[in-house]
C-alpha positions, 0 to 999 in steps of 0.5 A, a space after each residue: 434496494 429495499 431496506 428494513 429500518 431498525 430502532 436500536 436501543 444503544 443506550 437508554 432512549 432518553 440519552 439518544 436523539 433520533 433523526 431520519 436521513 434523505 434515504 429514509 434510514 434511521 439515524 441514531 445520535 448516541 449521547 453516552 453518559 459521562 461515566 460511560 465515555 471513559 474508554 481504553 485511552 486511560 489504559 494506553 500507558 500499559 501498552 507494551 511498546 511506544 508505537 502501540 501506545 501511540 496507536 492506542 491513544 489515536 484509536 481512543 481519540 477516534 472512538 471518542 469523537 465518533 460517539 456523538 455522530 449519528 449512524 445509519 443502522 440498516 439490514 438489506 432485504 429484497 433484491 440487490 441494488 445495481 452498482 452506480 459506479 465501478 467502485 461498487 463492483 465486486 466482480 469482473 462483469 460489473 467492472 467490464 461494464 463500467 470500463 466499457 470493455 468488450 466481452 469475448 466468450 468469458 473474457 473482458 478486453 480493455 483494448 488489447 488487455 484482459 480485465 481479470 482477477 489480479 494478483 497482489 504481490 509484495 512491492 519488491 517482488 513485482 517485476 521492474 515493468 509491473 512496478 513502473 506501471 504501478 508508479 505511473 498509474 498512481 501518478 495518473 490518478 493523483 494528477 486526475 484528482 481521483 487519488 485525493 478524492 478517494 483518500 480524503 474520506 479517511 482523513 476524518 472520523 466524520 467521513 469514516 467513523 467505522 475505519 478505526 477503533 473496533 471490529 469494522 477496521 478490517 472490513 472498512 479498509 478492505 473496501 477502501 483499498 479496493 476502490 484505489 485498486 479499481 482507480 488504478 485499473 481504470 488506468 491499467 487493467 492489469 495492475 494489482 495493488 502491491 503489499 508492503 511486508 515490513 517484516 522484510 525490513 524489521 530484521 535488518 541491523 538498521 531498517 532505515 537503510 533498507 533498499 525500500 527507502 532508496 531513490 529507486 523505490 520509495 525514497 527517503 525524506 530530506 532533512 526537513 522531512 519532505 520526500 523529494 526522491 524516489 518513485 513518489 518524489 514531490 507528491 503533494 498532500 491532499 490540499 496541495 499545500 506541501 509535499 508529503 513527509 516521512 521521519 523514518 525510524 524516529 519512533 517505534 518499530 516495524 512489524 515482526 514475524 512473531 506478531 503476525 504469526 500470533 494473529 494468523 494462528 489465533 483460534 478465534 476472531 478476537 485479534 482481528 475483528 477486535 474491540 480496541 476502544 472498549 469501555 470499562 465494563 466491556 467484557 470482551 476487550 481485545 489484547 495488545 496483540 490485536 491486528 489494529 494495534 500492531 498495524 500501527 507499528 509501520 505507521 509510527 515507524 514511517 513517521 511524518 504523515 503516516 504516523 497520524 490517522 487523518 494524514 496517513 493517506 498523504 503517503 502512498 505507502 499507506 495503501 501498500 501497508 493496508 494491502 498487507 493488513 488485508 493479506 494477514 486477515 485473508 490468511 487467517 480467514 482461509 486457515 481458521 474459518 469455513 467459507 460460510 463463516 467468513 461471511 457471517 462471523 462478526 462480533 455481537 453488537 455491544 455499546 460497552 465495547 465499541 461505538 455503533 459505527 462498528 455494529 454489524 448492520 451499521 452502514 459502512 460510511 461513506 460506502 452506502 448502501 454497504 453495511 459493515 458485514 458486507 466487508 466480509 464477503 468472499 466476492 473480494 478474493 473470489 473475483 477481484 484479487 488474490 495474494 501472492 505468497 509472502 517471500 520465503 526461502 530455504 537452504 535448498 532454495 536460497 534464491 526463493 525470495 524472487 527479487 533483486 531487492 531481497 536476500 535469504 538470511 541464513 544467519 538468524 535462525 530459520 532461513 528467511 527473506 529480508 530486504 537488501 540494504 543501501 550503500 552505507 547501511 550496517 550489514 554486520 551479523 551475516 556469517 553465511 555468505 549472504 549478499 545483503 547489500 544492494 549494488 555493493 558488498 558488505 565490508 567490515 560490517 558496512 555496505 560499500 561499493 568496492 573496487 571489485 564491484 566498481 570495475 567488474 565488467 558488466 555484460 550488455 544485457 545487465 544494464 537496465 537503466 535507459 531513457 526511451 526518448 531523445 528529449 528526456 535530458 532537456 525535459 528533465 532539466 526543465 523540471 518535467 520529472 515533477 510536472 509530468 511524472 506519469 510520462 517522465 518516470 516511465 519513459 525517462 527513468 535515467 534522467 529523472 533518477 528513477 534508476 542509476 546507470 551502471 555501465 555508462 555516464 549519463 553526461 557523456 555527449 557521444 557514446 553507446 549506452 546500450 551494449 548491443 548498439 552495433 547489432 541494432 544499427 545493423 538491423 536498421 534501428 537507427 532509422 526505424 527507432 531514431 529517437 531511442 537510438 539517438 539517446 542510447 546508441 549515438 556513436 553507433 548511429 553517427 548522431 553525435 553532432 545532431 541535436 535532439 528534436 524536442 
């Protein structure tokens, strides 16, 4: 690709240093006057909430640090440059080539799976199978080092100066999370990066007791803050020195529907492509409703590593949260912009309002040769992914939330979907026969397992928590759930605690765990699927005295 170098007068040239990098692009090292370096941090104490105040100060510090960095200013011209890796792709044809797929008519096959546009769903609306495949793929790219390699670029203002503190925030993160999704798709071509709609949790009496934080899903931290339960139990930080941390609900609050509605219905782009770290004399400073400010709410509420920009990607939920931010942006683009405006409307460069890292034609570091405006491309959602609608329900469709982890709240204004709560959670305030408790009942304002729910007969098809291998128990006892999570969390769900059996005792030595063991025995599965049947239909197959072949 050919480039046209531009000499930007960001400040007086006597206050700038000019350099050239190895690609022949002009580097402008910006040295702002002391009087100009006073930015919005001094106004952070005016923020309306604690979480936004914390976010504002981090954004201001990030901006202050990037001011002294050289940035590459370029405008693409001439022919398009061929992608060097799958991460640079913006269509399925390109991915197919790097994935070594087979083209059949207009489709790309990776083995027996079709590589096509994926649908990003709310994490709890995914089917159990989809969610397990997502968990497994995340563990695969973690073990291969690819997760850490991609995530590391977010850990420093030096490697990602345009990631925060200005209008490049959303375009930069769109490209960033796209690359994680592509890494996941190299493991399983059908996987789309789910999103976390934290408004589903925000409306609860106690969001810390949302089923999202249960052992079945994201997991709660132990007393020391480390997350040793849930789908990402014992997930290490980027340098491998410890497990990642959370401190759920210690500070701040989650995003509200009103905050999101304010952004989605905004008349112009000032709340999305915002100047969030302006100088005193910037005449276009955004307000506290800007998406970059309010996106900090779930960061601060989740706490631990998520609460600080350089360590936020230590927590896998980071990518689900930013998938939601991308959804909000896309909703606004579709409702408020024409197709051409989506790719061309970007704030005017103004050194009083943002660092040069956020200028329209600044290289989107480290994703060279992309520039910030490339993140506006329609190709992302035309070719690679689209969003499933956020969960909704009505009185006519009370089950519209579409997940066993969600319920329809009729008691607080218009019907809305909300996350179910774990046992022990406060469930007071629901007066319209809702079922807000996951695997329990609301009794005197608390989610409990009642005698009714504990003894209620369960049909054979209702149990869905099994091991798929006769060696799951011994393997789990040896610590393989931690050492080999991609396999164990997929095929040994019961022994690894991914789920909890409802109808059988995992410790029983001679039992039928599945309700259809007799039928499966009569169909010959004791021989054809011996390992699975030994684990789950031991009594029916008369295998109680046999030892597992591990």
